[in-house]
MIGU-393685 format. One record per residue (C-alpha): x, y, z. Coordinates in pm, whole numbers. Example, Ala and Ser with C-alpha at 12.3 -4.5 7.8 and 13.67 -1.06 7.14 Angstrom:
BEGIN
R       X       Y       Z
R    1230    -450     780
R    1367    -106     714
END
This chain:
BEGIN
R       X       Y       Z
R   -2401     493     258
R   -2397     868     199
R   -2086    1051      85
R   -2057    1211     431
R   -2073     874     606
R   -1822     727     361
R   -1579    1012     426
R   -1609     949     800
R   -1514     583     761
R   -1220     639     530
R    -870     653     673
R    -522     717     546
R    -261     445     585
R     106     495     503
R     351     208     492
R     706     126     393
R     834    -185     221
R    1191    -263     320
R    1312    -576     140
R    1588    -778     299
R    1770    -903      -7
R    2133   -1001      30
R    2176   -1000    -347
R    1967    -864    -630
R    1774    -544    -686
R    1565    -411    -397
R    1399    -157    -627
R    1239    -433    -831
R    1076    -573    -518
R     951    -231    -413
R     805    -186    -762
R     620    -517    -720
R     473    -399    -391
R     361     -73    -553
R     197    -277    -829
R     -14    -453    -561
R    -132    -111    -441
R    -198       9    -798
R    -409    -298    -875
R    -618    -249    -558
R    -792      55    -712
R    -766     278    -406
R    -637     635    -409
R    -265     627    -332
R      51     833    -351
R     405     701    -366
R     675     915    -209
R    1045     866    -143
R     997     693     193
R     643     551     196
R     323     483       9
R       4     643     140
R    -342     507      60
R    -695     623     138
R    -989     393     197
R   -1160     156     438
R    -918      38     706
R    -962    -338     666
R    -920    -316     290
R    -604    -106     326
R    -457    -348     579
R    -517    -636     338
R    -329    -441      70
R     -38    -379     308
R     -23    -749     398
R     -24    -848      29
R     247    -593     -55
R     467    -710     233
R     416   -1074     138
R     526    -996    -218
R     873    -882    -106
R     952   -1160     144
END
């Protein structure tokens, strides 16, 4: 696949992880979700309200599912 074709198939996905803990530290869970993204080796940026990733859609959706599963 050429670089031009690869660029055309890449998308940006932004997601939020909102843990529903009644007790404990929500920030620790969010950090665990970010670790999932970090270990996926895709370009990403963490901001105050969401994490944005760039890559192939199906791969990014799998990362989102894994991150969400980590906090529930």
